[in-house]
C-alpha positions as CSV (number, residue, x, y, z in Angstrom):
1,X,0.0,0.0,0.0
2,X,1.0,3.6,-0.3
3,X,1.3,4.2,3.4
4,X,1.3,2.2,6.6
5,X,-2.3,1.6,7.7
6,X,-4.0,-0.3,10.4
7,X,-2.4,-3.8,10.5
8,X,-5.5,-6.0,10.0
9,X,-6.1,-4.5,6.5
10,X,-2.4,-4.8,5.5
11,X,-2.1,-8.4,6.7
12,X,-5.4,-9.5,5.2
13,X,-3.6,-9.3,1.9
14,X,-1.0,-11.8,3.3
15,X,-3.2,-14.1,5.3
16,X,-4.0,-16.3,2.3
17,X,-0.4,-16.8,1.5
18,X,-0.2,-16.5,-2.3
19,X,0.0,-12.4,-3.5
20,X,-10.9,0.1,-17.0
21,X,-13.4,-2.3,-18.4
22,X,-12.3,-5.8,-19.1
23,X,-12.0,-6.9,-22.7
24,X,-15.1,-8.5,-24.2
25,X,-15.3,-11.8,-26.0
26,X,-12.1,-13.3,-24.5
27,X,-11.8,-17.1,-24.7
28,X,-11.3,-18.9,-21.3
29,X,-7.8,-18.5,-20.0
30,X,-6.4,-22.0,-19.9
31,X,-4.6,-23.3,-16.8
32,X,-0.9,-22.5,-16.8
33,X,1.1,-25.0,-18.9
34,X,3.3,-27.3,-16.8
35,X,7.0,-26.7,-17.0
36,X,9.1,-29.7,-18.0
37,X,9.2,-32.4,-15.5
38,X,11.5,-31.4,-12.6
39,X,11.5,-34.8,-10.8
40,X,15.1,-35.9,-10.1
41,X,16.3,-39.2,-11.5
42,X,16.0,-42.1,-9.2
43,X,19.2,-43.3,-7.5
44,X,18.4,-46.8,-8.7
45,X,18.3,-45.7,-12.3
46,X,21.1,-47.0,-14.5
47,X,23.7,-44.4,-15.2
48,X,23.2,-44.6,-19.0
49,X,19.5,-44.0,-18.6
50,X,19.8,-40.9,-16.4
51,X,19.3,-37.5,-18.1
52,X,22.4,-35.7,-19.0
53,X,23.5,-32.9,-16.7
54,X,23.2,-29.4,-17.9
55,X,26.5,-27.7,-19.0
56,X,28.3,-26.2,-16.0
57,X,28.1,-22.6,-17.5
58,X,24.5,-22.9,-18.7
59,X,22.7,-19.6,-17.9
60,X,19.6,-20.0,-20.0
61,X,17.9,-21.9,-22.8
62,X,15.8,-20.2,-25.5
63,X,13.3,-22.3,-27.5
64,X,11.3,-21.2,-30.5
65,X,8.7,-23.7,-31.9
66,X,8.5,-22.2,-35.4
67,X,10.8,-19.3,-36.4
68,X,8.8,-18.4,-39.6
69,X,5.5,-18.2,-37.7
70,X,7.0,-16.3,-34.8
71,X,8.7,-13.9,-37.2
72,X,5.4,-13.3,-39.0
73,X,3.5,-12.8,-35.7
74,X,6.1,-10.3,-34.5
75,X,5.9,-8.5,-37.8
76,X,2.1,-8.2,-37.6
77,X,2.3,-6.8,-34.1
78,X,5.0,-4.3,-34.9
79,X,3.6,-3.2,-38.2
80,X,3.4,0.6,-38.3
81,X,5.5,1.2,-35.2
82,X,8.9,2.8,-35.2
83,X,10.5,-0.4,-34.0
84,X,8.7,-2.4,-36.7
85,X,10.0,0.0,-39.4
86,X,13.5,-0.3,-38.1
87,X,13.5,-4.1,-37.8
88,X,11.1,-5.2,-40.5
89,X,11.0,-2.4,-43.0
90,X,12.1,-2.6,-46.7
91,X,15.5,-4.0,-47.0
92,X,15.6,-5.4,-43.5
93,X,16.7,-9.0,-42.9
94,X,14.3,-12.0,-42.9
95,X,15.0,-15.1,-40.7
96,X,16.5,-16.9,-43.7
97,X,19.0,-14.1,-44.3
98,X,20.0,-14.1,-40.7
99,X,20.5,-17.8,-40.7
100,X,22.6,-17.6,-43.9
101,X,24.8,-15.0,-42.3
102,X,25.3,-17.0,-39.2
103,X,25.9,-20.5,-40.8
104,X,26.9,-19.7,-44.3
105,X,24.8,-20.4,-47.5
106,X,25.5,-24.1,-47.7
107,X,24.4,-25.1,-44.2
108,X,21.6,-22.6,-44.1
109,X,19.9,-24.5,-47.0
110,X,19.6,-27.7,-44.9
111,X,17.9,-26.1,-41.9
112,X,14.1,-26.2,-41.4
113,X,12.9,-22.9,-39.9
114,X,9.5,-24.3,-39.4
115,X,10.7,-26.8,-36.8
116,X,11.9,-26.0,-33.2
117,X,15.1,-24.2,-32.6
118,X,16.9,-24.5,-29.2
119,X,19.6,-22.2,-28.1
120,X,21.8,-22.7,-25.0
121,X,23.4,-19.6,-23.5
122,X,26.7,-20.2,-21.7
123,X,28.0,-17.7,-19.2
124,X,26.5,-14.4,-18.1
125,X,29.0,-11.6,-18.4
126,X,30.1,-12.5,-21.9
127,X,27.4,-15.0,-23.1
128,X,28.2,-17.6,-25.8
129,X,25.5,-19.3,-27.8
130,X,25.1,-22.9,-28.9
131,X,22.1,-23.5,-31.3
132,X,20.4,-26.8,-32.2
133,X,18.4,-26.6,-35.4
134,X,16.2,-29.1,-37.3
135,X,17.3,-30.9,-40.4
136,X,14.6,-32.2,-42.7
137,X,14.6,-35.9,-43.5
138,X,15.0,-35.2,-47.2
139,X,18.3,-33.5,-46.6
140,X,19.9,-36.3,-44.7
141,X,20.7,-38.4,-47.7
142,X,22.6,-35.6,-49.4
143,X,24.6,-34.4,-46.4
144,X,27.5,-36.8,-47.0
145,X,27.7,-35.7,-50.6
146,X,27.5,-32.0,-49.8
147,X,29.7,-31.8,-46.6
148,X,32.8,-33.3,-45.2
149,X,31.7,-35.1,-42.0
150,X,34.0,-36.5,-39.3
151,X,33.4,-37.9,-35.9
152,X,33.2,-35.2,-33.2
153,X,35.7,-36.1,-30.6
154,X,35.6,-35.2,-26.9
155,X,32.0,-36.1,-26.2
156,X,31.3,-38.1,-23.0
157,X,28.5,-40.6,-23.0
158,X,27.3,-39.6,-26.5
159,X,28.5,-41.1,-29.8
160,X,27.4,-40.7,-33.4
161,X,27.6,-36.9,-33.6
162,X,29.5,-35.8,-36.7
163,X,31.5,-32.6,-37.1
164,X,30.8,-30.7,-40.3
165,X,34.3,-29.8,-41.6
166,X,33.2,-27.9,-44.6
167,X,31.2,-27.8,-47.9
168,X,32.5,-30.1,-50.6
169,X,31.3,-28.3,-53.8
170,X,31.8,-24.7,-52.6
171,X,34.6,-22.5,-53.9
172,X,37.8,-22.9,-51.8
173,X,37.2,-19.6,-50.1
174,X,33.6,-20.6,-49.2
175,X,34.4,-24.0,-47.8
176,X,35.2,-22.8,-44.3
177,X,32.2,-22.3,-42.0
178,X,31.6,-19.2,-39.9
179,X,31.4,-21.4,-36.7
180,X,31.7,-24.9,-35.5
181,X,28.8,-27.3,-36.4
182,X,28.0,-30.9,-35.8
183,X,25.3,-33.2,-37.2
184,X,23.2,-35.4,-34.9
185,X,21.5,-38.0,-37.2
186,X,18.8,-38.7,-34.6
187,X,17.2,-41.9,-33.4
188,X,14.1,-41.7,-35.6
189,X,13.0,-40.2,-38.9
190,X,12.8,-36.4,-38.8
191,X,14.8,-36.0,-35.5
192,X,18.2,-35.0,-37.0
193,X,19.7,-31.9,-35.6
194,X,22.4,-29.5,-36.7
195,X,24.2,-28.0,-33.6
196,X,26.5,-25.0,-34.0
197,X,28.6,-22.9,-31.7
198,X,31.5,-20.4,-31.9
199,X,34.1,-22.9,-30.8
200,X,34.4,-26.6,-30.4
201,X,34.6,-26.5,-26.6
202,X,31.2,-25.0,-26.3
203,X,29.8,-27.4,-28.9
204,X,31.1,-30.4,-27.0
205,X,29.8,-29.1,-23.7
206,X,26.3,-28.2,-24.8
207,X,25.4,-30.3,-27.9
208,X,24.5,-33.6,-26.1
209,X,22.3,-31.7,-23.5
210,X,20.5,-29.8,-26.2
211,X,19.8,-32.9,-28.3
212,X,19.1,-35.5,-25.6
213,X,17.4,-33.4,-22.9
214,X,16.0,-30.1,-24.3
215,X,15.1,-31.4,-27.7
216,X,13.0,-34.3,-26.2
217,X,10.9,-32.0,-24.0
218,X,7.6,-31.0,-25.4
219,X,7.2,-27.3,-26.3
220,X,3.5,-26.2,-26.0
221,X,4.3,-22.5,-26.3
222,X,5.6,-20.6,-29.4
223,X,8.7,-19.4,-27.5
224,X,10.2,-20.0,-24.1
225,X,13.2,-19.0,-22.2
226,X,14.3,-21.1,-19.2
227,X,16.8,-20.0,-16.5
228,X,18.4,-22.5,-14.0
229,X,18.0,-21.8,-10.3
230,X,21.8,-21.5,-9.7
231,X,21.9,-18.5,-12.0
232,X,19.2,-16.8,-9.9
233,X,21.1,-17.6,-6.7
234,X,24.4,-16.2,-8.2
235,X,22.6,-13.1,-9.3
236,X,21.2,-12.5,-5.8
237,X,24.6,-13.0,-4.2
238,X,26.1,-10.4,-6.6
239,X,23.6,-7.7,-5.4
240,X,24.8,-5.8,-2.4
241,X,22.6,-6.1,0.7
242,X,20.5,-3.1,1.5
243,X,21.7,-1.1,4.5
244,X,18.9,-2.1,6.8
245,X,19.7,-2.8,10.4
246,X,16.1,-3.6,11.4
247,X,15.1,-7.0,12.5
248,X,12.2,-7.1,10.0
249,X,14.6,-6.2,7.2
250,X,17.0,-9.0,8.2
251,X,14.1,-11.5,8.4
252,X,13.0,-10.3,4.9
253,X,16.4,-10.9,3.4
254,X,16.7,-14.3,5.1
255,X,13.3,-15.3,3.7
256,X,14.2,-14.2,0.2
257,X,17.6,-16.0,0.4
258,X,16.1,-19.3,1.5
259,X,13.3,-19.0,-1.1
260,X,15.7,-18.5,-4.0
261,X,17.7,-21.5,-2.9
262,X,14.6,-23.6,-3.2
263,X,14.1,-22.6,-6.8
264,X,15.3,-25.1,-9.3
265,X,14.5,-23.0,-12.4
266,X,12.1,-20.4,-13.9
267,X,10.7,-20.0,-17.3
268,X,8.9,-17.4,-19.3
269,X,7.0,-18.3,-22.5
270,X,4.9,-16.6,-25.2
271,X,1.9,-18.1,-27.0
272,X,0.2,-16.4,-29.9
273,X,-3.6,-16.6,-29.5
274,X,-4.5,-14.2,-32.3
275,X,-5.2,-11.4,-31.9
276,X,-3.9,-11.7,-28.3
277,X,-0.8,-13.0,-26.7
278,X,-0.5,-15.2,-23.6
279,X,2.5,-14.8,-21.4
280,X,3.4,-17.7,-19.2
281,X,5.6,-17.8,-16.1
282,X,6.7,-21.0,-14.5
283,X,8.8,-21.7,-11.3
284,X,10.1,-25.1,-10.3
285,X,11.0,-25.7,-6.6
286,X,13.5,-28.5,-5.7
287,X,11.8,-28.5,-2.3
288,X,9.5,-26.4,-0.1
289,X,11.9,-26.0,2.8
290,X,11.6,-22.2,2.8
291,X,8.7,-20.4,4.4
292,X,8.0,-18.4,1.3
293,X,8.0,-21.5,-1.0
294,X,5.4,-23.2,1.4
295,X,3.2,-20.1,1.2
296,X,3.3,-19.3,-2.6
297,X,3.2,-22.9,-3.8
298,X,0.7,-24.6,-1.6
299,X,-1.0,-28.0,-2.3
300,X,-4.0,-26.5,-4.1
301,X,-7.1,-28.5,-5.0
302,X,-7.3,-29.3,-8.7
303,X,-11.1,-28.6,-8.8
304,X,-11.2,-25.5,-6.7
305,X,-13.6,-22.8,-8.0
306,X,-13.0,-19.1,-8.1
307,X,-14.2,-17.6,-4.8
308,X,-17.6,-16.1,-5.4
309,X,-16.6,-12.9,-3.7
310,X,-14.2,-12.1,-6.6
311,X,-17.2,-11.5,-8.9
312,X,-18.8,-9.3,-6.2
313,X,-16.0,-6.7,-6.6
314,X,-17.2,-3.4,-8.1
315,X,-17.2,-3.3,-11.9
316,X,-14.7,-0.3,-11.9
317,X,-12.1,-2.4,-10.1
318,X,-8.8,-1.7,-11.8
319,X,-6.7,-4.4,-10.0
320,X,-8.3,-7.6,-8.7
321,X,-6.8,-10.7,-7.2
322,X,-8.1,-13.9,-5.6
323,X,-6.4,-17.0,-4.2
324,X,-7.5,-20.3,-2.7
325,X,-4.7,-19.7,-0.2
326,X,-2.3,-21.9,1.6
327,X,-3.3,-23.7,4.7
328,X,-2.6,-22.3,8.2
329,X,0.0,-25.0,8.7
330,X,1.8,-24.1,5.5
331,X,1.8,-20.5,6.6
332,X,3.1,-21.2,10.1
333,X,6.8,-20.8,9.4
334,X,6.2,-17.5,7.5
335,X,3.9,-16.2,10.2
336,X,6.4,-17.0,12.9
337,X,9.3,-15.3,11.1
338,X,7.2,-12.3,10.2
339,X,6.0,-11.7,13.8
340,X,9.5,-12.3,15.2
341,X,10.9,-9.5,13.0
342,X,8.1,-7.1,13.9
343,X,8.3,-7.8,17.6
344,X,12.0,-7.4,17.9
345,X,11.8,-4.1,16.0
346,X,9.1,-2.8,18.3
347,X,11.1,-3.8,21.4
348,X,14.0,-1.8,20.0
349,X,11.7,1.2,19.5
350,X,10.9,1.1,23.2
351,X,7.7,-1.0,23.4
352,X,7.3,-3.2,26.5
353,X,8.4,-6.7,25.6
354,X,5.9,-8.4,27.9
355,X,3.0,-6.3,26.7
356,X,3.8,-7.2,23.1
357,X,3.1,-10.9,23.6
358,X,-0.7,-10.5,23.9
359,X,-0.7,-8.0,21.0
360,X,1.2,-10.5,18.8
361,X,-0.9,-13.4,19.9
362,X,-4.1,-11.6,19.0
363,X,-2.7,-10.5,15.7
364,X,-1.8,-14.1,15.0
365,X,-5.5,-15.1,15.1
366,X,-6.2,-12.8,12.1
367,X,-3.0,-12.6,10.0
368,X,-1.7,-15.5,7.9
369,X,-4.7,-17.6,8.7
370,X,-5.0,-19.3,5.3
371,X,-8.0,-19.9,3.2
372,X,-9.6,-18.0,0.3
373,X,-9.0,-14.4,0.0
374,X,-10.1,-11.6,-2.5
375,X,-8.8,-8.0,-3.0
376,X,-9.7,-5.3,-5.4
377,X,-8.5,-1.7,-5.8
378,X,-9.5,1.3,-7.9
379,X,-9.4,5.0,-8.1
380,X,-10.9,8.0,-9.9
381,X,-8.3,8.6,-12.7
382,X,-10.2,11.6,-14.2
383,X,-10.5,13.3,-10.9
384,X,-6.8,12.7,-10.2
385,X,-5.7,14.1,-13.6
386,X,-7.9,17.2,-13.1
387,X,-6.6,17.8,-9.6
388,X,-3.0,17.4,-10.7
389,X,-3.5,19.9,-13.5
390,X,-5.0,22.4,-11.0
391,X,-2.1,21.8,-8.6
392,X,0.6,22.4,-11.3
393,X,-1.3,25.4,-12.7
394,X,-1.6,26.9,-9.2
395,X,2.1,26.6,-8.6
396,X,1.8,24.2,-5.7
397,X,-0.6,26.1,-3.4
398,X,-1.2,24.1,-0.2
399,X,-5.0,23.7,-0.8
400,X,-4.3,22.5,-4.4
401,X,-1.6,20.1,-3.1
402,X,-4.0,18.6,-0.6
403,X,-6.7,18.2,-3.2
404,X,-4.3,16.5,-5.7
405,X,-3.0,14.2,-3.1
406,X,-6.5,13.2,-2.0
407,X,-7.6,12.6,-5.6
408,X,-4.7,10.1,-6.1
409,X,-5.7,7.9,-3.2
410,X,-7.1,4.4,-4.2
411,X,-9.8,2.5,-2.4
412,X,-9.4,-1.1,-1.4
413,X,-11.9,-3.9,-0.9
414,X,-11.0,-7.2,0.8
415,X,-13.1,-10.3,1.3
416,X,-12.3,-13.3,3.5
417,X,-14.5,-16.3,4.0
418,X,-15.0,-15.9,7.7
419,X,-17.7,-14.4,9.9
420,X,-17.2,-10.7,10.5
421,X,-17.4,-10.9,14.3
422,X,-14.0,-12.4,14.6
423,X,-12.5,-9.6,12.6
424,X,-14.6,-6.9,14.4
425,X,-13.6,-8.1,17.8
426,X,-10.0,-8.6,16.7
427,X,-9.6,-5.1,15.3
428,X,-11.1,-3.6,18.5
429,X,-8.9,-5.6,20.7
430,X,-5.8,-4.7,18.7
431,X,-6.6,-1.0,19.0
432,X,-7.0,-1.3,22.8
433,X,-3.8,-3.3,23.2
434,X,-2.0,-0.8,20.9
435,X,-3.1,2.1,23.0
436,X,-1.9,0.4,26.2
437,X,1.5,-0.3,24.6
438,X,1.8,3.4,23.5
439,X,0.9,4.7,26.9
440,X,3.5,2.6,28.6
441,X,6.1,3.5,26.0
442,X,5.4,7.2,26.5
443,X,5.5,7.0,30.3
444,X,8.6,4.7,30.4
445,X,11.0,5.6,27.6
446,X,13.3,2.8,26.5
447,X,16.7,2.8,28.1
448,X,19.2,4.6,25.9
449,X,16.6,6.2,23.7
450,X,17.4,9.7,22.5
451,X,15.6,12.6,24.2
452,X,13.5,14.6,22.0
453,X,14.9,17.9,20.8
454,X,13.5,21.1,22.2
455,X,10.3,22.0,20.4
456,X,9.9,18.6,18.9
457,X,6.5,16.8,18.9
458,X,7.1,14.2,21.6
459,X,4.0,12.1,21.8
460,X,2.0,12.4,25.0
461,X,0.6,9.4,26.8
462,X,-2.3,7.9,24.8
463,X,-1.8,10.2,21.8
464,X,1.0,8.4,20.0
465,X,0.2,6.4,16.9
466,X,-0.9,3.0,18.0
467,X,1.4,0.0,18.0
468,X,-0.6,-1.5,15.2
469,X,0.9,1.1,12.9
470,X,4.4,0.0,13.9
471,X,3.4,-3.5,13.0
472,X,2.0,-2.3,9.8
473,X,5.3,-0.7,8.9
474,X,6.9,-4.1,9.4
475,X,4.3,-5.5,7.0
476,X,5.6,-2.9,4.5
477,X,9.2,-4.0,5.2
478,X,10.1,-0.4,6.2
479,X,11.8,-2.0,9.3
480,X,12.8,-0.5,12.6
481,X,15.9,1.2,14.0
482,X,18.4,0.4,16.8
483,X,17.6,1.9,20.2
484,X,18.2,5.5,20.4
485,X,18.1,6.2,16.7
486,X,15.3,7.7,14.6
487,X,14.6,6.1,11.3
488,X,15.4,8.7,8.7
489,X,12.5,9.3,6.3
490,X,10.2,7.0,8.1
491,X,6.6,7.9,7.5
492,X,5.6,7.5,11.2
493,X,8.4,9.9,12.2
494,X,6.7,12.5,10.0
495,X,3.1,12.0,11.0
496,X,1.0,10.6,13.8
497,X,-2.1,8.5,13.3
498,X,-4.9,8.0,15.9
499,X,-7.5,5.3,15.3
500,X,-11.0,6.3,16.5
501,X,-14.1,4.0,16.4
502,X,-17.1,6.0,15.0
503,X,-20.6,5.2,14.0
504,X,-21.0,3.3,10.7
505,X,-23.3,4.8,8.1
506,X,-26.8,3.4,7.9
507,X,-26.3,2.4,4.3
508,X,-24.1,-0.5,5.4
509,X,-25.3,-3.7,7.1
510,X,-26.0,-3.6,10.8
511,X,-23.0,-4.5,13.0
512,X,-20.5,-2.8,10.6
513,X,-17.3,-1.5,12.3
514,X,-16.1,1.9,11.2
515,X,-12.7,3.1,12.3
516,X,-11.3,6.5,11.3
517,X,-7.5,6.7,11.2
518,X,-6.8,10.4,11.7
519,X,-3.3,11.5,10.6
520,X,-1.7,14.8,11.2
521,X,1.8,16.0,10.2
522,X,4.7,16.2,12.7
523,X,7.2,17.7,10.3
524,X,7.2,20.1,7.4
525,X,7.8,17.4,4.8
526,X,4.9,15.2,6.1
527,X,1.7,14.7,4.1
528,X,-1.1,17.1,4.9
529,X,-3.6,16.1,7.6
530,X,-6.0,13.5,6.3
531,X,-8.4,10.8,7.5
532,X,-8.6,7.2,6.2
533,X,-11.6,5.0,6.8
534,X,-11.6,1.4,7.7
535,X,-14.8,-0.7,7.5
536,X,-15.4,-4.3,8.6
537,X,-18.7,-5.3,7.1
538,X,-20.6,-8.6,7.9
539,X,-22.1,-10.4,4.9
540,X,-23.3,-13.8,6.2
541,X,-20.3,-16.1,6.5
542,X,-18.2,-13.7,4.6
543,X,-16.4,-10.5,5.8
544,X,-15.8,-7.5,3.6
545,X,-13.1,-5.0,4.6
546,X,-13.0,-1.6,2.9
547,X,-10.3,1.1,3.2
548,X,-9.6,4.5,1.7
549,X,-9.5,8.2,2.3
550,X,-12.6,9.0,0.2
551,X,-15.3,7.8,2.6
552,X,-18.1,8.0,0.1
553,X,-16.2,6.0,-2.5
554,X,-15.4,3.2,-0.1
555,X,-19.0,3.0,1.2
556,X,-20.4,3.0,-2.4
557,X,-18.1,0.1,-3.4
558,X,-19.0,-1.9,-0.2
559,X,-22.7,-1.5,-1.0
560,X,-22.1,-3.0,-4.4
561,X,-20.3,-5.9,-2.9
562,X,-22.8,-6.8,-0.2
563,X,-26.1,-5.9,-2.0
564,X,-27.5,-8.6,-4.3
565,X,-29.7,-5.9,-5.9
566,X,-26.6,-4.3,-7.4
567,X,-25.4,-7.3,-9.4
568,X,-25.2,-5.3,-12.6
569,X,-22.5,-3.1,-11.0
570,X,-20.2,-6.0,-10.1
571,X,-17.2,-7.5,-11.8
572,X,-19.3,-10.6,-12.4
573,X,-21.5,-8.7,-14.8
574,X,-18.6,-7.2,-16.8
575,X,-17.7,-8.7,-20.2
576,X,-14.5,-10.8,-20.4
577,X,-14.4,-12.2,-16.9
578,X,-15.5,-15.7,-18.2
579,X,-11.9,-16.5,-18.5
580,X,-11.6,-16.3,-14.8
581,X,-14.4,-18.7,-13.9
582,X,-12.4,-21.8,-14.9
583,X,-11.9,-24.2,-11.9
584,X,-8.6,-25.7,-10.9
585,X,-6.6,-22.5,-10.4
586,X,-4.7,-21.5,-7.3
587,X,-5.1,-17.8,-7.9
588,X,-6.1,-15.3,-10.6
589,X,-7.4,-11.8,-11.3
590,X,-6.9,-8.9,-13.7
591,X,-5.0,-5.7,-13.9
592,X,-4.4,-2.7,-16.2
593,X,-1.4,-0.4,-16.7
594,X,-3.6,2.6,-15.6
595,X,-4.6,0.7,-12.5
596,X,-1.0,0.0,-11.5
597,X,0.0,3.7,-12.2
598,X,-2.8,5.0,-9.9
599,X,-1.9,2.5,-7.2
600,X,1.8,3.4,-7.3
601,X,1.1,7.2,-7.1
602,X,1.3,8.5,-3.5
603,X,1.4,12.3,-3.8
604,X,2.6,12.6,-0.2
605,X,5.2,15.2,-1.2
606,X,5.5,17.8,-4.0
607,X,8.1,15.6,-5.7
608,X,5.7,12.6,-5.5
609,X,2.9,14.7,-7.0
610,X,5.2,15.7,-9.9
611,X,6.1,12.1,-10.5
612,X,2.4,11.1,-10.4
613,X,1.5,13.8,-12.9
614,X,4.3,12.7,-15.2
615,X,3.3,9.0,-14.9
616,X,-0.4,9.7,-15.6
617,X,0.5,11.9,-18.6
618,X,2.6,9.2,-20.0
619,X,-0.1,6.5,-19.6
620,X,-2.6,8.9,-21.3
621,X,-0.4,9.0,-24.4
622,X,-0.7,5.2,-24.9
623,X,-3.0,4.0,-27.8
624,X,-5.6,2.7,-25.3
625,X,-4.6,5.0,-22.4
626,X,-3.5,1.9,-20.4
627,X,-7.2,1.0,-19.6
628,X,-7.1,-2.5,-21.1
629,X,-7.7,-5.2,-18.5
630,X,-5.4,-8.2,-18.6
631,X,-6.6,-11.4,-16.9
632,X,-4.2,-13.9,-15.4
633,X,-4.5,-17.4,-13.8
634,X,-2.1,-19.3,-11.6
635,X,-1.8,-23.0,-10.7
636,X,0.3,-24.9,-8.1
637,X,1.3,-28.5,-7.8
638,X,3.2,-30.3,-5.0
639,X,5.0,-33.4,-6.3
640,X,5.5,-36.6,-4.3
641,X,9.2,-36.0,-4.0
642,X,8.6,-32.7,-2.1
643,X,9.3,-30.6,-5.2
644,X,6.6,-28.2,-6.5
645,X,5.6,-26.2,-9.5
646,X,4.0,-22.8,-9.7
647,X,2.7,-21.5,-13.1
648,X,0.9,-18.4,-14.3
649,X,-0.6,-17.2,-17.5
650,X,-1.5,-13.6,-18.5
651,X,-3.6,-12.9,-21.5
652,X,-2.6,-9.6,-23.1
653,X,-5.3,-8.4,-25.6
654,X,-4.1,-6.9,-28.9
655,X,-4.9,-3.3,-27.7
656,X,-2.9,-4.0,-24.6
657,X,0.0,-5.3,-26.6
658,X,0.2,-1.9,-28.4
659,X,0.0,-0.1,-25.1
660,X,2.9,-2.2,-23.7
661,X,5.0,-1.7,-26.8
662,X,4.4,2.1,-26.7
663,X,5.4,2.1,-23.1
664,X,8.6,0.1,-23.7
665,X,9.7,2.3,-26.7
666,X,9.6,5.6,-24.8
């Protein structure tokens, strides 16, 4: 979220454990395609039957099912764009010309560009390429006549591959080949491959793996790139750790590190579903030892239906997400690590350690509880653009600044499949426990804490921001600070927020809890005074939670969600959501570029307002103004060996493709 808010709302988004008008007429989004089988070879398997190990320097594998078809699809998408004119305009190279330049005219003639091409990338800083290309059966009989073929030496566990020494009938100056190539005759008709590299060492290292492992794996997509897990680990290790001394920050780094080490490989693929594109993402886990792997790749039911609450979200929802959720047991390691970091930071900030225990225990009954979960977000883009224009035209007047910031704020709706009373009583108790912690902290400063400077706004007993906000900062990974040190730039150092329970409007169901979070600045660079509204709304066995600064907007969306008489205003009545009704998914939803832009805009400072104005102006210049909704679906599978797969597919409509291209070519 843009700012730290009351913890129950923030953590509702994590409790399940996974994280414009929609286009009409979209076909159902298929479940994510399974990555290639990641099960390890059995120890009892004969050595000669085990899959070949990947080359030591392998950093990725690129696969293209049909080069001519892919080239044509790309040309169609880029037609009329500056990038298309540069790459595909008159006189530019076709795939056949590129192949001829890479292999020479003689070898280029024996390659079938309508069959799969596999490319192994070796190394990362200075990558080298080894390509495996298909040779038509009709060309096999003439290869001995056209080329000098000799046994390729140096291969281990693989025989029969022939090195192409040169073309027989070519002119002497044309007999030498641009690179090093070898012919694999194949085990069956039509399976012959021509493997080429820049030098013989790379050819020997990668050719057997490309032919015997990669080439035998089915390729359902039009193009795919696969990256081994060790490359991700090495990349993470090369990134300097952030300078974060907080306990929450250290826990976060530890969680990410153990998660990455569980990853066996990732893949990204493209499938042309004219006029749309489907982008697939796959992640294979060697195990689920890490808390994050347990949470994001749970043992999901294959026949699970989309939570009905998802289709009760308002029709103007710009970003929507649902998940079946991990179980509470699968979330326990993550919950314990998360709370440990928050608790230790709050102790360092001067909170009473013994008083934190009941606070954390109560929080644990709500957060990371598992089960289905739905969230939606939206905002008034037109109002935000108008307010930003007035702010910039008024040269940053305080009133215009406050209006522009307020117009940028999004509303949020969350649904959990639990009775509301547990949430209502839980939020009330957390507020009470937080007030007690704040009072004790104010009356008994932590040993070694820095005394407030003269004239500074030292919080009086009972008036400090509740401890729940400190926990919420932990949820946002802003972390804490050692005793006696203020956290530079921390939002809670710049403003104070007081939660106040007030009467809920009559328009919402009886029993609704309404909490106002009243924030006021403590420093000159803080956001202007503002009030956010938190609602916990009972709806039978379901609970709706609404949050936002625009009280009327939040209430209006909650009424749509809970009132069956407003079905026509829900996401379920919008065109294009049929793709999200398919059972068997772990999670899914939709988003738009404009939705993400609004969500990312804070407007808390003049600089942030300028950034928001620039971002919205840029989105407005896109062909479809970034309003095209893109649905996505995710699946998860836990294998008997303890390994797991997580897959996702995003459908990008043709209008959305042009928006993305325009955004990338800025």
